[in-house]
C-alpha positions, 0 to 999 in steps of 0.5 A: 962370610957366606949367605947363611940359612938359619933354623931357630929352635922353637920352644912350643907348649899349650900356648904355641911357641917360643924362639928366639930369632936374633942371639949375637953369641949363637949366630955368630957361631954359624958365621953370622956376624953383624951389629945389625942398627935397623929392623925393617918389615914390608907387607906385600899384599899379593901372591906373585910380588917380587922385591929385588935385587936390592943392595946399598953400596959402600961403604953403606953396604948392608948385611941383612938377616931376612925372615917372614913372619906371615905366609910364605916367600922364595928368597935369593941372595946373588954374590956381586963379589966381581973377584969372587969365585962365585960372582952372579951366582945364587941361592935360594930357599923358601922360608915361612912363618910356619917353619919359623926359618931365616936367611943371613946374607952379608953385604956384597950379596943383592937381595930379593924375595918372591911371594908365593902366597897373599899377604906376606910380611917379611921383616930383615934387620941391616946392620948399615942404616938406609942410605939413598944416595948408596941405593942400587939394584939389579933387573929381577930377571936378568938372564945372566943370573940365571935366577930359577924363581918358582913359577907363579900364574901371570907376571910378577907385580914390582914397584916402578922403582924395581922395575925400572933396575938396570941390567947387571952389566949396567949396574954401579957396584964395587964390593971387596971379596972376604975370601969365603965364596958363595956355597950351597945352603944346606937344608 
């Protein structure tokens, strides 16, 4: 499975709009095959907040379906499958409440986001329960990954946990390669 950008249809009328943000059958046709078991939500108060790069190690690896409920974020997925021809490559996309777009991040990928405005609310579904003993991550600015983060003024805001994440070369993970390399996201 690869990373998939999803643009759910919105049905608009005088009241506002309605959208299906998850439809197992329709999303499966887009390549999203996951049985979600947990929903998570975060609120980031300030612009320039980075959460990640996070993952859970096997056998608790997680796929995620991410969307921005309020504000705008730059969402990133990094291929962490060592046998993949796209190992260490990343894709990024702006997700916003206004657009209602989503990003599916399969297991085997690290995930992070940067808030592009104040008061960002992000929700994501995962297909494996949180397992603290399997929690892992990589430093957001590891030069080996060469992530092209959007410009913000000042240093990014990080949790103590994220500030202490290791570099890729020191991180512990072993994700299998499923034969699907990372592909560029379509618009």
